[in-house]
C-alpha positions, -999 to +999 in steps of 0.1 A: -625-353-137-654-345-121-665-349-082-670-384-082-631-389-099-647-401-133-628-390-162-647-372-191-633-367-228-644-337-243-638-330-280-623-294-285-618-299-320-626-323-351-596-337-368-599-339-403-592-375-419-579-369-454-591-402-478-574-403-510-594-417-538-583-431-573-593-415-605-602-378-612-568-370-619-562-343-641-535-337-668-513-313-651-515-337-616-506-364-639-477-350-651-468-339-615-470-369-604-447-387-624-419-361-615-421-364-583-428-401-573-407-432-577-429-458-581-406-483-567-414-521-564-441-514-591-450-548-612-440-547-650-473-538-670-492-522-642-498-486-647-477-461-620-512-445-621-530-473-600-508-462-573-514-425-572-547-415-551-566-376-548-580-359-520-601-329-529-600-302-507-632-284-522-650-316-524-644-322-485-652-289-477-689-294-489-700-309-460-691-274-440-716-247-434-711-220-465-707-194-435-689-202-400-716-209-373-695-202-341-721-215-319-714-249-329-680-245-332-686-251-373-658-231-393-670-213-427-665-237-456-636-214-472-619-208-438-620-246-433-606-254-469-579-225-462-566-244-429-567-280-443-547-268-473-522-248-450-521-281-427-511-303-460-480-278-469-469-282-433-472-320-439-458-319-473-428-306-456-424-331-431-434-364-453-422-353-488-423-389-504-457-397-496-479-371-507-481-336-525-499-303-529-506-295-562-511-261-577-534-255-602-521-246-638-517-206-646-534-196-680-506-192-707-501-155-712-515-147-746-484-133-766-452-116-756-452-082-744-493-087-735-490-074-698-473-043-713-503-037-735-531-014-727-567-024-724-573-006-759-545-019-778-552-058-766-590-052-780-577-048-810-554-073-811-576-104-801-601-092-834-569-088-859-553-117-848-590-139-840-577-152-807-604-174-788-612-149-763-616-179-732-579-174-737-571-138-731-599-137-703-584-165-683-552-152-684-564-114-674-585-129-643-554-141-627-532-111-637-546-074-641-581-080-644-590-051-663-627-041-667-626-030-703-609-069-713-633-088-687-664-070-701-653-076-739-640-113-734-670-121-717-694-108-740-675-126-769-676-158-752-717-155-744-716-151-707-734-114-704-744-123-673-713-121-659-700-094-681-727-071-672-711-070-635-677-051-653-702-029-673-699-005-642-659+005-647-659+001-685-671+031-703-675+009-737-699-016-715-725+004-701-763-011-692-782+005-721-805+028-703-843+020-693-872+041-705-885+057-677-918+081-674-917+112-654-949+126-639-953+155-668-958+119-691-928+127-710-899+099-713-869+105-696-840+079-700-821+066-672-794+041-665-806+004-656-795-009-621-754-008-622-740-045-614-720-057-582-684-058-594-674-097-600-635-088-593-635-104-555-661-133-568-640-152-595-620-179-578-594-203-588-598-239-593-593-262-563-558-274-551-559-310-553-533-336-528-522-367-550-503-394-529-482-422-539 
């Protein structure tokens, strides 16, 4: 209220409206919906999936800047996604029959005892069993993230750019040397510039919220 007695509205924080859209369900989300929702009153012959909607947190947060802008009161994209997911999990406890937060599925263990195997043995078994490298890489990046394994599997998948980032910690995956000429004209072998580790850059799949 100002000096003249007039009231003014000041927005301290913008709210988030979660708009649930039909379609775009992954298999694990469909399975989760059938396990947690009863779909009461659904007419015969109508698919229960017509009663299911999705709110994609990652897509929603694309409207926010990548980095926070405190001067404008805008959080960063990643920070906003965390806040939304945490709030939705709180509301899920209050309204359990209305929606659920679906976590992304975990990668399957390549074989029994995998976690106890040293990296060298994992690489030997992968070659012997001819196992798809993507299966091992997906599980490894969710668990121990051993550089030797990540480098080898990414290389087998043909993802050389990302694989090079693991070469720093992998003695068998060093970046090939580059020929450099010294002042006296003699060639000198020096390693190419090292890549930055990608251990902190790999992100999991976005979380989805399913509403009945």
